[in-house]
N, C-alpha and C positions, 0 to 999 in steps of 0.2 A: 758695709758688711761684705765679707768675702762671698764668692760664688757658692762655695760649699755651705756657708752659713745661710745664704738666701734659699738654697734648695731645702735645707733642713727646716727652715722656718715656714715652708709651704703649709697651708691649711690642710688638715687631714680629711676634711669633708669635701674637698674639691673632687669633681669627677675627672675622668681620664683626659677629656679634652681641655679642661681648665689646667690640669697639671702640665700638659704638653705646651699650651700657650704660655704659661708662666715660665717654664724651663727654657723655652725658646728666647724669651726676653732676657733671661739671666745669662744664658750661654751664647746668645747672639748668632745662633745657627738653627736652621730648620730641623725639626725632630718628627719622626713618624713612628707609629707602632703598628706592627702586623703580626698575625698569628703564625704558628709554625707551619701552616699550610700556605703561607704567603698571601693571606687575605688581609687587606688593609683594615685597621680598626679605627685609627684616628691620626691626624697630622696637623702640625702648625701651619697656618695658611700664609706661607712666605714663598713667593715665586722665585725660582732660580733656574739656571741653565744646565743643571745636572740631568742627564738623560734618564738615569735609573730612578731618580726622584720623580721626574715628570711621568714616567711610565707607571709608577706605583700609584700616584695620586689621581691620574687620569683614568686608569683602567681598574684600579682596586686590587691589583696583583702584579706578579712578574711573569712574563711569558716563559715558555720552555726554552726559547732561544736565550733569554736573559739568564735563566737558571743554568744553562750550559756555559754561559760566560762566567758565572760564579765558579763553576767547576774548573774551567781552564785557568782562571786567575788564582786558584787555590783558596778562594773565599769560603767555599763549602767545607773544605778540610779545616780551615782555621776556626770557623764558627762552630763546627761540630765538636771540636776539641777544646773550645774555650770554656773555662769554668763559669765566667761571668761576662768579661769585657774583652773586646778585641778591636784593634785598629786595622782597617783594611785599606791597602794602597795598591794602585795599579797604574802602569804607564799609559793604559788605555783610557783612563778617566782623569778629568781635570782636577777633581777634588778628592781628598781623602775622606773616609767616613769611619765612625766608631759605632760599634754595635754591642748591645748589652742584652743578656738573657733575662726573661721574666718568668717566674715560677708560680704555680698555684699552691694550695695548702698541702697537696700530696707530694710536693717537690717535683712535680712534672713540669718540664719547660713547655709553656703554652704560647709564648709570644716573644718577639724581639723589639727592642727600641733601636732606631738608627738615627744618628745625627750626621748631617753632611756639612763638611767644613767649607761652605761656599762663601760665607761672609767674613770669617776670621779664622786663621789657622788654629789648630788645637794646641793648647798649652797643657802642662802637667796639671795645673789647677782645674782646667776644663774636664780632664779625664776623671779626676777625683770626684768632682761635682756630678758628672754624668753617672758615675758608678753609684753615688748616693741617690741620684734620681731614679735609677733602676730599682734600688731598694724601696723607694717611695711607691713606685708603681706595683712592685711585688706585694708590698703591704696593703695597697689599695685593693688588689684583686684576690688576695689570699683566701678570703672567706666568701668570695663571690660564687654563687651557685652556678652561673654560666661557665666560668673558667674551670670550676671543679668538674663539671660534667663534660666540658670540652676535652679536658685532659684525658679522662677515662675513655670517652668515645673515640678520641683520636688514637689511643692505643689500640682499641678494637679495630678501627678502620685500617690501621697499618698491618695488623695481623691478618685480616681478611685479604688485603691486597697482596701480601706476601704469599698466602696460601693459594690465591687465584692466579699467581704468576704475573700480576700487573707491575710489580716493582722488581726490575731486573738490573737496572743500571746502578752498580755499587758506588760509582762516583757521584752520580746525580742525587741519589737518595741517602747519602751518608748522614746528613743531619737528622733526617727522619728516623732512620734505623737507630741512630745514636740515642734517640729518646727512649726506644724500647730497651736498650742496654742499661739505662739508668737504674742504679741499685743492684745490678747483677755483677757477679764476678765469675771468671773462669767458665767451667762447663755449664751448659744449659740442658734442661730436660723439658719435654713437652708431654703433658697429660691430656687425654680426652675423656670426657664423661658424658654418659647419655642415659635416659630412662630405659628400664628393661622392657618397656612395652614395644610394640611394633612401630608405633608412630614416633615422630621426632620429638613431640612434647616441647615445642619451642617456648611456650609460656612457662613451663616447668623449668627449662634450662635458664631462662632469664631470671626466674625467681631464685634458683640455686646460685647463679652468678652474683646476684645482689647480696645474698648471704655471705658468700666468699669475700666480696668486696668490703663488707662491713668488718670482717674478721681478719682479712689478709690483703689489704689494699696494696701492699708492696709488690704482689705478683701481677702479671698481665693476663687479662681474660678476654675471651671473645666467644660469641656463639656462632658456630659455623657448621653448616651442612648437617644439622641434627646432633651436634656435639657441643659441649663446653670445651674450649681450648684453653689450656692453662700453661703459660711459660714460667718456668722456675729455674733457679740457679742452685748448683750444688753447694756453693759457698755462701749463699745468702743466710743470714743468721736466723731466718724463720723457717728454713727448709731443711728437712731431712726426709728422705724417701718414706721411711716407715712412720716417723713422727708426724709428718704433715698429714698423711692420710689416716693415721691413727687418731690424731688430735681432732680432726674435723670429720672423721669417718662417720660420725652419727648423722651429719648432714646428708651424706651420700646414702647411707643405709636407710634412714628414715624416709627418704624420698625415692627409694627403689632405684638407685643410680649405680651403674657400673663404671669402672675407671680402667683405662689402659695407659701405660707410661712408655715413652720411647727410651732408647739408649741416649747417652750424653752426646752433645754436639757443641760447636763453638760459633758457627756462622749462621746468623739469622736468615740469610738468603737461602739456606738449605732447609728452611722451615717445612716446606711441603713434603720433603722426603721423610722427615721424622714424624710429621703428622700422620702420613700413611702408615708408618711403622707403629705408632701408638694405636691407631684404629685397628690394625691387624692384631695387636696384643689384646685389645679389648674384645675383639670378635672371637679370639681363640680361648 
């Protein structure tokens, strides 16, 4: 049976570790899975002399120095712009590697699979089979509650880190910010919403955010400094300034919520500026 056929024949009830171990035997190279925050999830237990592999499996992540190496070798750029599969080569590394994206049921990229060509060079058949393996893993985690919640909470953590000014290196954090752009086109808007009481009403904000996630999971939400922060796109098929807040206005009105909207912008690294503008619009 071909490698692709063997991948497709894998049992659906395998867990992630079993999938990786089986794929490693088929493709004859070590495979690891890590989330979009570079935290190791699972790996096939094959020793090799690749320094990046050994760092990942020994520490459970990649250091900032290694992430800087990814930037300098354009790995960060290539991965953030890859739809699904990308082969990474470097004169600084002994082995090539191929990386595939893994998505949850909200089509949020939540993890990566990486295969290091330390045992046998990649053939065209290997890449086709590895792509099919990524589909297998995506299917495995599609309805998994952890990865669904991880995708949403990761969106929120990125928004908060942007608002707090923790994410400033546009080259280093390109793949992270690219995740926030998913599903958006052209100009962005930022809305802030808060209870009309004097206190922040954080529990109320979390409740309203949950309602919005049920009805509009395509948008990006966070609770930040006493506000719900909502990132929207002018060309998203679910968004129209008046229609969005008219359609869901009952949620805001019934819960005594006020909303302020920023002007349009294109660069998510400018998020704090437009957050301040939306807060000012709400206060006025």
